[in-house]
N, CA and C atoms of all chains as a GROMACS GRO file, in nm:
protein
  645
    1MET      N    1  21.256  40.719  10.448
    1MET     CA    2  21.323  40.576  10.482
    1MET      C    3  21.399  40.488  10.307
    2SER      N    4  21.545  40.476  10.335
    2SER     CA    5  21.584  40.436  10.253
    2SER      C    6  21.628  40.275  10.269
    3VAL      N    7  21.677  40.222  10.183
    3VAL     CA    8  21.818  40.102  10.200
    3VAL      C    9  21.899  40.108  10.304
    4ASP      N   10  21.932  40.289  10.303
    4ASP     CA   11  22.092  40.316  10.343
    4ASP      C   12  22.060  40.265  10.493
    5SER      N   13  22.183  40.233  10.525
    5SER     CA   14  22.244  40.254  10.681
    5SER      C   15  22.232  40.376  10.757
    6VAL      N   16  22.196  40.309  10.887
    6VAL     CA   17  22.159  40.508  10.996
    6VAL      C   18  22.325  40.560  10.970
    7PHE      N   19  22.406  40.478  10.900
    7PHE     CA   20  22.565  40.537  10.939
    7PHE      C   21  22.564  40.623  10.768
    8VAL      N   22  22.571  40.579  10.698
    8VAL     CA   23  22.542  40.651  10.574
    8VAL      C   24  22.430  40.815  10.597
    9HIS      N   25  22.321  40.768  10.649
    9HIS     CA   26  22.209  40.893  10.640
    9HIS      C   27  22.248  40.980  10.727
   10LYS      N   28  22.331  40.965  10.814
   10LYS     CA   29  22.467  41.065  10.883
   10LYS      C   30  22.508  41.136  10.838
   11MET      N   31  22.617  41.057  10.722
   11MET     CA   32  22.674  41.088  10.609
   11MET      C   33  22.676  41.212  10.513
   12TRP      N   34  22.519  41.175  10.480
   12TRP     CA   35  22.464  41.258  10.407
   12TRP      C   36  22.441  41.351  10.469
   13ASN      N   37  22.351  41.354  10.556
   13ASN     CA   38  22.295  41.502  10.667
   13ASN      C   39  22.408  41.566  10.683
   14ASP      N   40  22.511  41.506  10.758
   14ASP     CA   41  22.607  41.643  10.743
   14ASP      C   42  22.666  41.663  10.675
   15HIS      N   43  22.708  41.611  10.554
   15HIS     CA   44  22.778  41.670  10.483
   15HIS      C   45  22.690  41.677  10.333
   16GLU      N   46  22.599  41.697  10.325
   16GLU     CA   47  22.531  41.754  10.202
   16GLU      C   48  22.441  41.831  10.261
   17LEU      N   49  22.329  41.771  10.318
   17LEU     CA   50  22.189  41.796  10.336
   17LEU      C   51  22.150  41.919  10.435
   18SER      N   52  22.293  41.953  10.493
   18SER     CA   53  22.271  42.027  10.625
   18SER      C   54  22.367  42.160  10.555
   19LYS      N   55  22.399  42.117  10.406
   19LYS     CA   56  22.409  42.247  10.361
   19LYS      C   57  22.322  42.324  10.265
   20MET      N   58  22.202  42.252  10.301
   20MET     CA   59  22.038  42.306  10.237
   20MET      C   60  21.918  42.345  10.288
   21VAL      N   61  21.973  42.236  10.418
   21VAL     CA   62  21.882  42.254  10.504
   21VAL      C   63  21.938  42.352  10.649
   22THR      N   64  21.922  42.474  10.734
   22THR     CA   65  22.000  42.476  10.766
   22THR      C   66  21.982  42.394  10.912
   23GLY      N   67  22.085  42.368  10.971
   23GLY     CA   68  22.047  42.258  11.129
   23GLY      C   69  22.048  42.089  11.054
   24GLY      N   70  21.990  42.122  10.942
   24GLY     CA   71  22.046  41.986  10.919
   24GLY      C   72  21.869  41.897  10.887
   25VAL      N   73  21.888  41.771  10.866
   25VAL     CA   74  21.707  41.718  10.868
   25VAL      C   75  21.654  41.722  10.992
   26PRO      N   76  21.514  41.777  11.003
   26PRO     CA   77  21.464  41.755  11.132
   26PRO      C   78  21.359  41.619  11.174
   27PHE      N   79  21.390  41.542  11.016
   27PHE     CA   80  21.284  41.473  11.115
   27PHE      C   81  21.410  41.369  11.082
   28ALA      N   82  21.291  41.239  11.076
   28ALA     CA   83  21.392  41.087  11.146
   28ALA      C   84  21.414  41.056  10.973
   29MET      N   85  21.558  40.996  10.968
   29MET     CA   86  21.615  41.009  10.848
   29MET      C   87  21.622  40.835  10.870
   30LEU      N   88  21.498  40.742  10.858
   30LEU     CA   89  21.479  40.568  10.835
   30LEU      C   90  21.546  40.496  10.757
   31SER      N   91  21.620  40.402  10.813
   31SER     CA   92  21.678  40.285  10.777
   31SER      C   93  21.566  40.148  10.707
   32ASP      N   94  21.585  40.084  10.608
   32ASP     CA   95  21.526  39.986  10.586
   32ASP      C   96  21.570  39.888  10.503
   33GLY      N   97  21.699  39.814  10.612
   33GLY     CA   98  21.814  39.754  10.506
   33GLY      C   99  21.693  39.611  10.432
   34GLY      N  100  21.705  39.581  10.350
   34GLY     CA  101  21.640  39.432  10.290
   34GLY      C  102  21.486  39.510  10.219
   35GLY      N  103  21.432  39.636  10.218
   35GLY     CA  104  21.332  39.639  10.179
   35GLY      C  105  21.204  39.573  10.246
   36ARG      N  106  21.211  39.552  10.417
   36ARG     CA  107  21.120  39.484  10.419
   36ARG      C  108  20.980  39.572  10.436
   37VAL      N  109  21.024  39.669  10.505
   37VAL     CA  110  20.932  39.788  10.478
   37VAL      C  111  20.884  39.803  10.397
   38GLY      N  112  20.967  39.856  10.296
   38GLY     CA  113  20.957  39.876  10.149
   38GLY      C  114  20.847  39.775  10.077
   39SER      N  115  20.867  39.677  10.092
   39SER     CA  116  20.792  39.560  10.041
   39SER      C  117  20.645  39.528  10.115
   40VAL      N  118  20.621  39.578  10.234
   40VAL     CA  119  20.481  39.624  10.238
   40VAL      C  120  20.444  39.683  10.214
   41TYR      N  121  20.467  39.833  10.143
   41TYR     CA  122  20.468  39.946  10.107
   41TYR      C  123  20.416  39.914   9.953
   42GLY      N  124  20.500  39.796   9.936
   42GLY     CA  125  20.485  39.829   9.778
   42GLY      C  126  20.593  39.903   9.741
   43VAL      N  127  20.632  39.980   9.770
   43VAL     CA  128  20.748  40.011   9.648
   43VAL      C  129  20.898  39.992   9.649
   44TYR      N  130  20.947  39.848   9.735
   44TYR     CA  131  21.082  39.805   9.692
   44TYR      C  132  21.033  39.745   9.576
   45ASP      N  133  21.181  39.791   9.497
   45ASP     CA  134  21.213  39.705   9.415
   45ASP      C  135  21.364  39.580   9.407
   46PRO      N  136  21.289  39.463   9.422
   46PRO     CA  137  21.386  39.348   9.437
   46PRO      C  138  21.562  39.348   9.333
   47ASP      N  139  21.500  39.373   9.232
   47ASP     CA  140  21.560  39.356   9.108
   47ASP      C  141  21.698  39.492   9.136
   48ALA      N  142  21.612  39.565   9.143
   48ALA     CA  143  21.727  39.685   9.171
   48ALA      C  144  21.756  39.775   9.352
   49GLY      N  145  21.679  39.649   9.405
   49GLY     CA  146  21.755  39.691   9.514
   49GLY      C  147  21.771  39.775   9.591
   50VAL      N  148  21.669  39.906   9.556
   50VAL     CA  149  21.606  39.971   9.650
   50VAL      C  150  21.454  40.007   9.606
   51GLU      N  151  21.406  40.166   9.647
   51GLU     CA  152  21.267  40.158   9.670
   51GLU      C  153  21.293  40.278   9.579
   52MET      N  154  21.128  40.300   9.517
   52MET     CA  155  21.083  40.391   9.475
   52MET      C  156  21.100  40.548   9.559
   53ARG      N  157  21.056  40.606   9.443
   53ARG     CA  158  20.998  40.713   9.505
   53ARG      C  159  20.859  40.749   9.596
   54GLY      N  160  20.798  40.628   9.731
   54GLY     CA  161  20.690  40.615   9.724
   54GLY      C  162  20.684  40.705   9.898
   55ARG      N  163  20.561  40.805   9.812
   55ARG     CA  164  20.507  40.913   9.976
   55ARG      C  165  20.389  40.878  10.017
   56PHE      N  166  20.324  40.884  10.142
   56PHE     CA  167  20.210  40.823  10.234
   56PHE      C  168  20.187  40.910  10.298
   57LEU      N  169  20.071  40.935  10.290
   57LEU     CA  170  20.029  41.052  10.403
   57LEU      C  171  19.908  41.006  10.467
   58ILE      N  172  19.979  40.948  10.571
   58ILE     CA  173  19.911  40.832  10.747
   58ILE      C  174  19.843  40.972  10.792
   59ASP      N  175  19.754  40.960  10.828
   59ASP     CA  176  19.613  41.059  10.937
   59ASP      C  177  19.615  40.974  11.062
   60PRO      N  178  19.644  41.055  11.185
   60PRO     CA  179  19.645  41.072  11.311
   60PRO      C  180  19.575  40.915  11.327
   61ASP      N  181  19.457  40.891  11.256
   61ASP     CA  182  19.425  40.706  11.319
   61ASP      C  183  19.504  40.637  11.220
   62GLY      N  184  19.642  40.632  11.164
   62GLY     CA  185  19.722  40.570  11.123
   62GLY      C  186  19.640  40.562  11.008
   63VAL      N  187  19.559  40.613  10.969
   63VAL     CA  188  19.521  40.551  10.810
   63VAL      C  189  19.557  40.618  10.688
   64ILE      N  190  19.624  40.558  10.560
   64ILE     CA  191  19.673  40.610  10.438
   64ILE      C  192  19.585  40.657  10.370
   65GLN      N  193  19.566  40.812  10.376
   65GLN     CA  194  19.478  40.866  10.292
   65GLN      C  195  19.534  40.900  10.130
   66GLY      N  196  19.602  40.899  10.140
   66GLY     CA  197  19.653  40.910   9.998
   66GLY      C  198  19.816  40.834   9.996
   67TYR      N  199  19.864  40.825   9.837
   67TYR     CA  200  20.030  40.822   9.828
   67TYR      C  201  20.055  40.781   9.682
   68GLU      N  202  20.193  40.842   9.688
   68GLU     CA  203  20.247  40.897   9.504
   68GLU      C  204  20.327  40.740   9.539
   69VAL      N  205  20.386  40.772   9.355
   69VAL     CA  206  20.508  40.656   9.396
   69VAL      C  207  20.538  40.733   9.211
   70LEU      N  208  20.661  40.745   9.243
   70LEU     CA  209  20.758  40.764   9.097
   70LEU      C  210  20.866  40.672   9.116
   71THR      N  211  20.908  40.660   8.996
   71THR     CA  212  21.037  40.656   8.966
   71THR      C  213  21.146  40.704   9.001
   72PRO      N  214  21.278  40.666   9.006
   72PRO     CA  215  21.398  40.767   9.046
   72PRO      C  216  21.404  40.921   9.003
   73PRO      N  217  21.439  40.943   8.833
   73PRO     CA  218  21.462  41.008   8.793
   73PRO      C  219  21.372  41.158   8.807
   74VAL      N  220  21.264  41.120   8.846
   74VAL     CA  221  21.172  41.251   8.842
   74VAL      C  222  21.129  41.256   9.052
   75GLY      N  223  21.204  41.406   9.052
   75GLY     CA  224  21.159  41.430   9.238
   75GLY      C  225  21.010  41.496   9.229
   76ARG      N  226  21.011  41.485   9.361
   76ARG     CA  227  20.901  41.518   9.406
   76ARG      C  228  20.821  41.679   9.426
   77ASN      N  229  20.692  41.680   9.434
   77ASN     CA  230  20.669  41.862   9.448
   77ASN      C  231  20.611  41.833   9.602
   78VAL      N  232  20.667  41.909   9.658
   78VAL     CA  233  20.639  41.929   9.809
   78VAL      C  234  20.538  41.996   9.838
   79GLY      N  235  20.532  42.143   9.725
   79GLY     CA  236  20.389  42.220   9.733
   79GLY      C  237  20.246  42.105   9.762
   80GLU      N  238  20.293  42.018   9.635
   80GLU     CA  239  20.138  41.980   9.634
   80GLU      C  240  20.080  41.897   9.782
   81THR      N  241  20.229  41.761   9.815
   81THR     CA  242  20.233  41.738   9.899
   81THR      C  243  20.151  41.809  10.044
   82PHE      N  244  20.167  41.924  10.046
   82PHE     CA  245  20.126  42.031  10.158
   82PHE      C  246  19.993  42.058  10.155
   83ARG      N  247  19.968  42.072   9.996
   83ARG     CA  248  19.816  42.111   9.972
   83ARG      C  249  19.722  41.984   9.962
   84GLN      N  250  19.777  41.905   9.967
   84GLN     CA  251  19.707  41.777  10.018
   84GLN      C  252  19.639  41.746  10.184
   85ILE      N  253  19.777  41.853  10.253
   85ILE     CA  254  19.772  41.746  10.412
   85ILE      C  255  19.658  41.850  10.418
   86GLN      N  256  19.661  41.989  10.339
   86GLN     CA  257  19.558  42.030  10.391
   86GLN      C  258  19.425  42.033  10.391
   87ALA      N  259  19.385  42.021  10.256
   87ALA     CA  260  19.251  41.952  10.222
   87ALA      C  261  19.194  41.867  10.286
   88PHE      N  262  19.300  41.733  10.312
   88PHE     CA  263  19.246  41.595  10.421
   88PHE      C  264  19.235  41.658  10.554
   89GLN      N  265  19.264  41.752  10.600
   89GLN     CA  266  19.306  41.784  10.772
   89GLN      C  267  19.174  41.901  10.776
   90LEU      N  268  19.112  41.920  10.636
   90LEU     CA  269  19.021  42.060  10.655
   90LEU      C  270  18.895  41.908  10.629
   91ILE      N  271  18.853  41.845  10.548
   91ILE     CA  272  18.789  41.765  10.537
   91ILE      C  273  18.776  41.659  10.706
   92ARG      N  274  18.842  41.598  10.741
   92ARG     CA  275  18.875  41.600  10.850
   92ARG      C  276  18.824  41.699  10.963
   93ASP      N  277  18.838  41.816  10.996
   93ASP     CA  278  18.758  41.885  11.075
   93ASP      C  279  18.638  41.890  11.052
   94SER      N  280  18.570  41.917  10.928
   94SER     CA  281  18.456  41.905  10.904
   94SER      C  282  18.364  41.778  10.951
   95LYS      N  283  18.427  41.671  10.962
   95LYS     CA  284  18.342  41.513  10.954
   95LYS      C  285  18.324  41.494  10.842
   96GLY      N  286  18.396  41.506  10.797
   96GLY     CA  287  18.320  41.493  10.603
   96GLY      C  288  18.197  41.553  10.548
   97THR      N  289  18.177  41.642  10.583
   97THR     CA  290  18.070  41.738  10.525
   97THR      C  291  18.078  41.855  10.400
   98GLU      N  292  18.235  41.874  10.436
   98GLU     CA  293  18.272  41.907  10.326
   98GLU      C  294  18.390  41.833  10.221
   99ALA      N  295  18.378  41.927  10.080
   99ALA     CA  296  18.482  41.817   9.978
   99ALA      C  297  18.564  41.925   9.904
  100THR      N  298  18.669  41.915   9.853
  100THR     CA  299  18.733  42.009   9.850
  100THR      C  300  18.752  41.979   9.663
  101PRO      N  301  18.741  42.040   9.568
  101PRO     CA  302  18.717  41.996   9.439
  101PRO      C  303  18.835  42.039   9.325
  102SER      N  304  18.851  42.000   9.285
  102SER     CA  305  18.978  41.969   9.205
  102SER      C  306  19.023  42.123   9.183
  103GLY      N  307  19.155  42.109   9.232
  103GLY     CA  308  19.231  42.296   9.200
  103GLY      C  309  19.218  42.296   9.324
  104TRP      N  310  19.180  42.283   9.470
  104TRP     CA  311  19.121  42.348   9.567
  104TRP      C  312  19.272  42.376   9.656
  105LYS      N  313  19.321  42.496   9.700
  105LYS     CA  314  19.369  42.538   9.794
  105LYS      C  315  19.372  42.602   9.937
  106PRO      N  316  19.371  42.651  10.012
  106PRO     CA  317  19.305  42.757  10.122
  106PRO      C  318  19.289  42.811  10.065
  107GLY      N  319  19.172  42.849  10.178
  107GLY     CA  320  19.046  43.037  10.113
  107GLY      C  321  18.998  42.965   9.919
  108LYS      N  322  19.016  42.855   9.894
  108LYS     CA  323  18.931  42.876   9.792
  108LYS      C  324  18.766  42.780   9.857
  109ILE      N  325  18.700  42.754   9.759
  109ILE     CA  326  18.572  42.744   9.844
  109ILE      C  327  18.562  42.585   9.821
  110THR      N  328  18.510  42.489   9.923
  110THR     CA  329  18.504  42.395   9.950
  110THR      C  330  18.348  42.379   9.858
  111LEU      N  331  18.326  42.248   9.855
  111LEU     CA  332  18.150  42.267   9.807
  111LEU      C  333  18.077  42.114   9.961
  112LYS      N  334  17.935  42.119   9.934
  112LYS     CA  335  17.896  42.048  10.075
  112LYS      C  336  17.792  41.975  10.037
  113PRO      N  337  17.855  41.849   9.986
  113PRO     CA  338  17.806  41.735   9.888
  113PRO      C  339  17.628  41.706  10.019
  114GLY      N  340  17.537  41.686   9.924
  114GLY     CA  341  17.400  41.682   9.951
  114GLY      C  342  17.286  41.649   9.852
  115PRO      N  343  17.226  41.672   9.881
  115PRO     CA  344  17.089  41.628   9.724
  115PRO      C  345  17.054  41.773   9.648
  116ASP      N  346  17.087  41.867   9.753
  116ASP     CA  347  17.098  41.999   9.661
  116ASP      C  348  17.186  42.036   9.574
  117LEU      N  349  17.308  41.945   9.604
  117LEU     CA  350  17.367  42.006   9.503
  117LEU      C  351  17.432  41.899   9.353
  118VAL      N  352  17.288  41.809   9.385
  118VAL     CA  353  17.328  41.737   9.272
  118VAL      C  354  17.322  41.819   9.108
  119GLY      N  355  17.464  41.782   9.003
  119GLY     CA  356  17.387  41.845   8.908
  119GLY      C  357  17.402  41.973   8.906
  120LYS      N  358  17.425  42.032   9.026
  120LYS     CA  359  17.464  42.180   9.047
  120LYS      C  360  17.581  42.272   9.040
  121VAL      N  361  17.669  42.165   9.058
  121VAL     CA  362  17.853  42.242   9.064
  121VAL      C  363  17.879  42.305   8.976
  122TRP      N  364  17.798  42.317   8.821
  122TRP     CA  365  17.896  42.406   8.736
  122TRP      C  366  17.824  42.570   8.752
  123GLU      N  367  17.728  42.598   8.920
  123GLU     CA  368  17.652  42.680   8.976
  123GLU      C  369  17.781  42.683   9.037
  124VAL      N  370  17.863  42.611   9.124
  124VAL     CA  371  17.942  42.717   9.215
  124VAL      C  372  18.074  42.704   9.199
  125TRP      N  373  18.104  42.576   9.082
  125TRP     CA  374  18.279  42.524   9.041
  125TRP      C  375  18.260  42.569   8.928
  126LYS      N  376  18.355  42.658   8.864
  126LYS     CA  377  18.385  42.662   8.724
  126LYS      C  378  18.546  42.589   8.716
  127THR      N  379  18.562  42.535   8.556
  127THR     CA  380  18.722  42.443   8.542
  127THR      C  381  18.827  42.580   8.545
  128SER      N  382  18.737  42.687   8.550
  128SER     CA  383  18.887  42.792   8.536
  128SER      C  384  18.934  42.782   8.734
  129MET      N  385  18.913  42.732   8.757
  129MET     CA  386  18.930  42.725   8.953
  129MET      C  387  19.006  42.615   8.956
  130ALA      N  388  19.026  42.495   8.885
  130ALA     CA  389  19.100  42.410   8.896
  130ALA      C  390  19.243  42.435   8.802
  131PHE      N  391  19.249  42.581   8.763
  131PHE     CA  392  19.380  42.606   8.713
  131PHE      C  393  19.446  42.707   8.778
  132ASP      N  394  19.361  42.828   8.862
  132ASP     CA  395  19.431  42.929   8.915
  132ASP      C  396  19.549  42.917   9.046
  133MET      N  397  21.009  41.090  12.119
  133MET     CA  398  20.932  40.961  12.127
  133MET      C  399  21.029  40.851  12.103
  134PRO      N  400  21.112  40.840  11.987
  134PRO     CA  401  21.193  40.685  11.994
  134PRO      C  402  21.311  40.724  12.065
  135GLU      N  403  21.320  40.596  12.103
  135GLU     CA  404  21.412  40.498  12.134
  135GLU      C  405  21.552  40.560  12.091
  136GLU      N  406  21.690  40.592  12.174
  136GLU     CA  407  21.818  40.630  12.124
  136GLU      C  408  21.875  40.458  12.132
  137ILE      N  409  21.964  40.436  12.015
  137ILE     CA  410  21.999  40.299  12.020
  137ILE      C  411  22.146  40.322  12.031
  138LYS      N  412  22.242  40.190  12.062
  138LYS     CA  413  22.418  40.214  12.065
  138LYS      C  414  22.449  40.174  11.926
  139ALA      N  415  22.518  40.288  11.872
  139ALA     CA  416  22.580  40.239  11.798
  139ALA      C  417  22.668  40.131  11.736
  140GLY      N  418  22.639  40.004  11.685
  140GLY     CA  419  22.728  39.905  11.759
  140GLY      C  420  22.818  39.838  11.562
  141CYS      N  421  22.846  39.763  11.562
  141CYS     CA  422  22.890  39.667  11.484
  141CYS      C  423  22.819  39.571  11.354
  142ALA      N  424  22.703  39.542  11.472
  142ALA     CA  425  22.607  39.479  11.392
  142ALA      C  426  22.483  39.590  11.352
  143ARG      N  427  22.491  39.577  11.258
  143ARG     CA  428  22.354  39.677  11.137
  143ARG      C  429  22.208  39.615  11.233
  144PRO      N  430  22.199  39.764  11.342
  144PRO     CA  431  22.017  39.774  11.359
  144PRO      C  432  21.944  39.742  11.271
  145THR      N  433  21.811  39.676  11.285
  145THR     CA  434  21.701  39.612  11.192
  145THR      C  435  21.586  39.642  11.209
  146GLY      N  436  21.534  39.652  11.164
  146GLY     CA  437  21.358  39.710  11.191
  146GLY      C  438  21.275  39.623  11.085
  147GLY      N  439  21.154  39.642  11.060
  147GLY     CA  440  21.058  39.536  10.984
  147GLY      C  441  20.941  39.575  11.043
  148PRO      N  442  20.860  39.538  10.950
  148PRO     CA  443  20.699  39.509  10.977
  148PRO      C  444  20.699  39.478  11.156
  149VAL      N  445  20.585  39.556  11.192
  149VAL     CA  446  20.534  39.498  11.320
  149VAL      C  447  20.374  39.458  11.313
  150GLY      N  448  20.312  39.332  11.355
  150GLY     CA  449  20.248  39.272  11.424
  150GLY      C  450  20.146  39.208  11.246
  151GLU      N  451  20.203  39.187  11.180
  151GLU     CA  452  20.157  39.130  11.107
  151GLU      C  453  20.137  38.982  11.088
  152ASP      N  454  20.065  38.923  11.010
  152ASP     CA  455  20.010  38.787  11.004
  152ASP      C  456  20.107  38.733  10.988
  153PRO      N  457  20.213  38.646  10.996
  153PRO     CA  458  20.316  38.533  10.999
  153PRO      C  459  20.306  38.521  10.843
  154GLN      N  460  20.172  38.457  10.844
  154GLN     CA  461  20.176  38.389  10.681
  154GLN      C  462  20.238  38.461  10.584
  155THR      N  463  20.224  38.652  10.628
  155THR     CA  464  20.199  38.712  10.489
  155THR      C  465  20.390  38.793  10.538
  156ALA      N  466  20.425  38.706  10.630
  156ALA     CA  467  20.527  38.824  10.683
  156ALA      C  468  20.682  38.774  10.543
  157PRO      N  469  20.752  38.874  10.508
  157PRO     CA  470  20.862  38.818  10.415
  157PRO      C  471  20.918  38.703  10.491
  158PRO      N  472  21.036  38.591  10.399
  158PRO     CA  473  21.112  38.548  10.489
  158PRO      C  474  21.213  38.645  10.548
  159ALA      N  475  21.249  38.556  10.690
  159ALA     CA  476  21.402  38.598  10.693
  159ALA      C  477  21.485  38.533  10.640
  160GLY      N  478  21.580  38.564  10.617
  160GLY     CA  479  21.720  38.500  10.589
  160GLY      C  480  21.760  38.456  10.474
  161GLU      N  481  21.831  38.381  10.420
  161GLU     CA  482  21.869  38.399  10.264
  161GLU      C  483  21.736  38.316  10.227
  162GLY      N  484  21.771  38.272  10.062
  162GLY     CA  485  21.644  38.154  10.033
  162GLY      C  486  21.609  38.329   9.907
  163PRO      N  487  21.553  38.255   9.786
  163PRO     CA  488  21.517  38.317   9.676
  163PRO      C  489  21.394  38.413   9.761
  164ARG      N  490  21.366  38.567   9.772
  164ARG     CA  491  21.300  38.657   9.781
  164ARG      C  492  21.166  38.590   9.775
  165LYS      N  493  21.033  38.617   9.807
  165LYS     CA  494  20.945  38.602   9.737
  165LYS      C  495  20.859  38.742   9.749
  166GLU      N  496  20.795  38.777   9.688
  166GLU     CA  497  20.734  38.872   9.658
  166GLU      C  498  20.658  38.939   9.716
  167ALA      N  499  20.695  39.025   9.886
  167ALA     CA  500  20.644  39.008   9.994
  167ALA      C  501  20.477  39.054   9.942
  168LYS      N  502  20.337  39.024  10.017
  168LYS     CA  503  20.218  39.075   9.999
  168LYS      C  504  20.181  39.234  10.021
  169VAL      N  505  20.142  39.298   9.899
  169VAL     CA  506  20.137  39.464   9.962
  169VAL      C  507  19.988  39.470   9.991
  170MET      N  508  19.997  39.568  10.075
  170MET     CA  509  19.901  39.546  10.205
  170MET      C  510  19.842  39.670  10.181
  171VAL      N  511  19.902  39.766  10.116
  171VAL     CA  512  19.847  39.954  10.158
  171VAL      C  513  19.763  40.012  10.072
  172LYS      N  514  19.660  40.054  10.077
  172LYS     CA  515  19.569  40.111   9.985
  172LYS      C  516  19.479  40.264  10.048
  173VAL      N  517  19.468  40.311   9.997
  173VAL     CA  518  19.389  40.418  10.038
  173VAL      C  519  19.268  40.353  10.156
  174GLY      N  520  19.259  40.463  10.237
  174GLY     CA  521  19.161  40.418  10.352
  174GLY      C  522  19.170  40.307  10.415
  175GLY      N  523  19.267  40.200  10.412
  175GLY     CA  524  19.380  40.164  10.496
  175GLY      C  525  19.408  40.182  10.593
  176LYS      N  526  19.486  40.098  10.666
  176LYS     CA  527  19.571  40.097  10.782
  176LYS      C  528  19.687  40.118  10.729
  177ALA      N  529  19.804  40.201  10.777
  177ALA     CA  530  19.932  40.229  10.761
  177ALA      C  531  20.010  40.101  10.792
  178PRO      N  532  20.040  39.980  10.735
  178PRO     CA  533  20.106  39.886  10.850
  178PRO      C  534  20.244  39.966  10.885
  179ASP      N  535  20.210  39.912  11.055
  179ASP     CA  536  20.274  39.963  11.160
  179ASP      C  537  20.465  39.853  11.100
  180PHE      N  538  20.557  39.958  11.156
  180PHE     CA  539  20.668  39.898  11.114
  180PHE      C  540  20.760  39.987  11.247
  181THR      N  541  20.895  39.915  11.296
  181THR     CA  542  20.984  39.942  11.334
  181THR      C  543  21.087  39.972  11.222
  182ALA      N  544  21.167  40.131  11.262
  182ALA     CA  545  21.289  40.088  11.164
  182ALA      C  546  21.413  40.214  11.241
  183PRO      N  547  21.499  40.194  11.241
  183PRO     CA  548  21.643  40.236  11.280
  183PRO      C  549  21.643  40.389  11.163
  184ALA      N  550  21.678  40.448  11.272
  184ALA     CA  551  21.697  40.641  11.218
  184ALA      C  552  21.803  40.707  11.254
  185TYR      N  553  21.838  40.793  11.198
  185TYR     CA  554  21.991  40.866  11.206
  185TYR      C  555  21.831  41.037  11.207
  186LEU      N  556  21.865  41.124  11.347
  186LEU     CA  557  21.729  41.200  11.395
  186LEU      C  558  21.865  41.270  11.494
  187LYS      N  559  21.861  41.406  11.386
  187LYS     CA  560  21.923  41.520  11.494
  187LYS      C  561  22.054  41.469  11.577
  188GLY      N  562  22.142  41.407  11.480
  188GLY     CA  563  22.232  41.392  11.567
  188GLY      C  564  22.250  41.256  11.669
  189LYS      N  565  22.094  41.174  11.652
  189LYS     CA  566  22.151  41.035  11.759
  189LYS      C  567  22.125  40.925  11.628
  190PHE      N  568  22.117  40.811  11.655
  190PHE     CA  569  22.099  40.709  11.663
  190PHE      C  570  21.931  40.655  11.752
  191VAL      N  571  21.812  40.629  11.625
  191VAL     CA  572  21.730  40.601  11.728
  191VAL      C  573  21.660  40.474  11.673
  192GLN      N  574  21.556  40.359  11.756
  192GLN     CA  575  21.450  40.308  11.668
  192GLN      C  576  21.340  40.380  11.674
  193ALA      N  577  21.276  40.419  11.615
  193ALA     CA  578  21.142  40.496  11.519
  193ALA      C  579  21.020  40.324  11.535
  194LYS      N  580  20.939  40.398  11.549
  194LYS     CA  581  20.808  40.324  11.557
  194LYS      C  582  20.666  40.368  11.478
  195LEU      N  583  20.696  40.384  11.412
  195LEU     CA  584  20.494  40.415  11.328
  195LEU      C  585  20.451  40.470  11.400
  196SER      N  586  20.342  40.331  11.538
  196SER     CA  587  20.241  40.346  11.594
  196SER      C  588  20.282  40.478  11.715
  197ASP      N  589  20.388  40.491  11.720
  197ASP     CA  590  20.427  40.599  11.792
  197ASP      C  591  20.413  40.753  11.761
  198TYR      N  592  20.380  40.730  11.643
  198TYR     CA  593  20.306  40.916  11.594
  198TYR      C  594  20.165  40.880  11.580
  199LEU      N  595  20.083  40.741  11.590
  199LEU     CA  596  19.926  40.777  11.642
  199LEU      C  597  19.893  40.892  11.705
  200GLY      N  598  19.812  41.012  11.625
  200GLY     CA  599  19.756  41.186  11.673
  200GLY      C  600  19.796  41.272  11.619
  201LYS      N  601  19.920  41.182  11.533
  201LYS     CA  602  19.960  41.338  11.468
  201LYS      C  603  19.936  41.299  11.315
  202TRP      N  604  20.037  41.368  11.227
  202TRP     CA  605  19.969  41.306  11.042
  202TRP      C  606  20.118  41.283  11.028
  203VAL      N  607  20.122  41.197  10.957
  203VAL     CA  608  20.315  41.158  10.885
  203VAL      C  609  20.269  41.153  10.752
  204VAL      N  610  20.376  41.174  10.730
  204VAL     CA  611  20.457  41.207  10.567
  204VAL      C  612  20.569  41.103  10.592
  205LEU      N  613  20.538  40.977  10.530
  205LEU     CA  614  20.568  40.912  10.528
  205LEU      C  615  20.627  40.854  10.348
  206CYS      N  616  20.819  40.903  10.361
  206CYS     CA  617  20.899  40.894  10.214
  206CYS      C  618  20.972  40.798  10.195
  207PHE      N  619  21.011  40.723  10.113
  207PHE     CA  620  21.079  40.642  10.018
  207PHE      C  621  21.144  40.740   9.964
  208TYR      N  622  21.289  40.674   9.880
  208TYR     CA  623  21.344  40.719   9.815
  208TYR      C  624  21.459  40.619   9.782
  209PRO      N  625  21.524  40.648   9.613
  209PRO     CA  626  21.607  40.557   9.593
  209PRO      C  627  21.760  40.509   9.692
  210GLY      N  628  21.781  40.631   9.718
  210GLY     CA  629  21.897  40.610   9.799
  210GLY      C  630  21.954  40.731   9.880
  211ASP      N  631  22.080  40.756   9.947
  211ASP     CA  632  22.128  40.880  10.034
  211ASP      C  633  22.186  40.892   9.880
  212PHE      N  634  22.252  41.034   9.857
  212PHE     CA  635  22.326  41.078   9.759
  212PHE      C  636  22.274  41.082   9.640
  213THR      N  637  22.139  41.056   9.617
  213THR     CA  638  22.119  41.022   9.474
  213THR      C  639  22.078  41.173   9.445
  214PHE      N  640  22.043  41.189   9.328
  214PHE     CA  641  22.020  41.394   9.284
  214PHE      C  642  21.912  41.418   9.316
  215VAL      N  643  21.782  41.393   9.326
  215VAL     CA  644  21.723  41.457   9.297
  215VAL      C  645  21.592  41.426   9.403
   0.00000   0.00000   0.00000
């Protein structure tokens, strides 16, 4: 979503993005003229007249589970977005009985918070696991 | 899911849906007031409609049409920006 019109979205897709992604962008390129939606999400800068690089993860109930906002010159890390979605999906499937520790990615251990785990995280989770 | 719209000279519009009119951003001219920010993690994503370009068609999209699915909503400064 940006403040550009759908006509400009079409031009950008047809003349540039479709040369990066076979078949072009497969999802909706949303237009937010005036930044009305961006204002509600807190990412519209009225002085610059554009929106910041805001990324919101919204679950199937319409609840925001996470967001990240960057100023324009720094691009996002899509891999981290996917990792977060996978973590939130796991938590949702476990109905909140599990938690994903720092550095978690699919296949790594999760934690099961409860009285037995208090003060014992150091036994099952090592700081090196935050970096591998 | 999104409904197709006709491309005309009038620019299609969208905006927040179903919010308290007192917190709605002013429509029309005049100095723009800071819109009230209503997002937080664990809170409901504000619903909106927005015109969109989707696989060769112009459509009107609505966030709440995607209930039941995970949604990644991305804002960016503008088309043809570099990163």
